[in-house]
C-alpha angles and dihedrals in degrees: 000000000000098000090232121122104224097179122093111265138179127214116190109199125194114228095212098040110135091188107040133070116278115247092242091057090050090065088074087068094062095092087059095042105026094173094051117123117207118206127177130212128193097246144101128254096301094059093155089059101035094047103019096152093050093046091049090051091051090048092048093049091048093052092045091056091054092065 
């Protein structure tokens, strides 16, 4: 195993998350997940609750591009 994630992946980061990893820091993961897309949303830690419509749109767009 190479330790590299070759599949397309999506990481939705919350800009105001005091607990999670900042989006800028996530970029250091790109050598290990070269097909990862990083998107940010203006929300706190519970981004999927605070900005459900925006998260769903990002997920929908990501899945559409896979086809």
